Kinemage of the C-alpha trace (Angstrom):
@kinemage 1
@onewidth
@group {chain A} dominant
@subgroup {mainchain}
@vectorlist {calphas} color= white
{ca met a 1} P -42.922 -25.460 66.997
{ca glu a 2} L -41.627 -27.787 64.136
{ca arg a 3} L -44.604 -30.131 64.718
{ca asp a 4} L -47.065 -27.366 64.284
{ca trp a 5} L -45.241 -26.651 60.907
{ca lys a 6} L -45.403 -29.891 59.796
{ca ala a 7} L -49.190 -30.280 60.768
{ca glu a 8} L -49.745 -27.095 58.703
{ca ile a 9} L -48.083 -28.461 55.529
{ca his a 10} L -49.791 -31.486 55.609
{ca ala a 11} L -53.087 -29.888 55.973
{ca gln a 12} L -52.211 -28.277 52.997
{ca gln a 13} L -50.768 -30.471 50.560
{ca glu a 14} L -52.753 -33.743 51.500
{ca leu a 15} L -55.912 -32.179 53.120
{ca gly a 16} L -56.182 -29.437 50.503
{ca glu a 17} L -56.837 -26.854 53.225
{ca arg a 18} L -55.999 -23.170 52.502
{ca gln a 19} L -54.390 -20.648 54.451
{ca arg a 20} L -57.301 -17.862 55.464
{ca phe a 21} L -56.665 -14.274 54.965
{ca thr a 22} L -58.909 -10.937 54.963
{ca leu a 23} L -60.235 -8.966 52.003
{ca lys a 24} L -58.379 -6.053 53.409
{ca asp a 25} L -54.897 -7.922 53.154
{ca ala a 26} L -55.837 -9.444 49.805
{ca leu a 27} L -56.445 -5.908 48.705
{ca glu a 28} L -53.348 -4.393 50.235
{ca asn a 29} L -51.376 -7.132 48.472
{ca tyr a 30} L -52.897 -6.563 45.142
{ca val a 31} L -51.998 -2.695 45.495
{ca asn a 32} L -48.515 -3.592 46.708
{ca asn a 33} L -47.656 -5.787 43.389
{ca lys a 34} L -48.694 -2.526 41.454
{ca ile a 35} L -46.473 -0.537 42.534
{ca asp a 36} L -44.089 1.245 40.068
{ca thr a 37} L -46.935 0.333 37.199
{ca lys a 38} L -49.087 2.999 35.296
{ca ala a 39} L -52.191 1.063 37.073
{ca tyr a 40} L -51.113 1.998 40.660
{ca gly a 41} L -53.075 5.150 41.246
{ca tyr a 42} L -56.060 3.495 39.830
{ca ala a 43} L -55.589 0.507 42.123
{ca lys a 44} L -54.854 2.513 45.313
{ca gln a 45} L -57.855 4.614 44.598
{ca asn a 46} L -60.346 1.622 44.145
{ca thr a 47} L -58.975 -0.381 47.031
{ca asn a 48} L -59.246 2.763 49.242
{ca ile a 49} L -62.751 2.875 47.979
{ca leu a 50} L -63.390 -0.941 48.728
{ca asn a 51} L -62.061 -0.753 52.123
{ca gln a 52} L -64.176 1.993 53.458
{ca ile a 53} L -67.293 0.280 51.859
{ca ser a 54} L -66.476 -3.157 53.678
{ca tyr a 55} L -65.492 -1.201 56.741
{ca arg a 56} L -69.191 0.356 56.978
{ca phe a 57} L -70.583 -3.596 56.367
{ca ile a 58} L -68.579 -4.783 59.298
{ca arg a 59} L -69.593 -2.464 61.863
């Protein structure tokens, strides 16, 4: 397990590889960062729409 972590860190730091994530994960992270701000409702509504649109294209 430690060997895997070291290999992953090496790939990120030395080879410039980036961790992959989905659009849904990115939008969810964005909305979570807007909690307790005035922009939360707007961000939540827009990301819900984007998730619905992206779901249609994936199917």
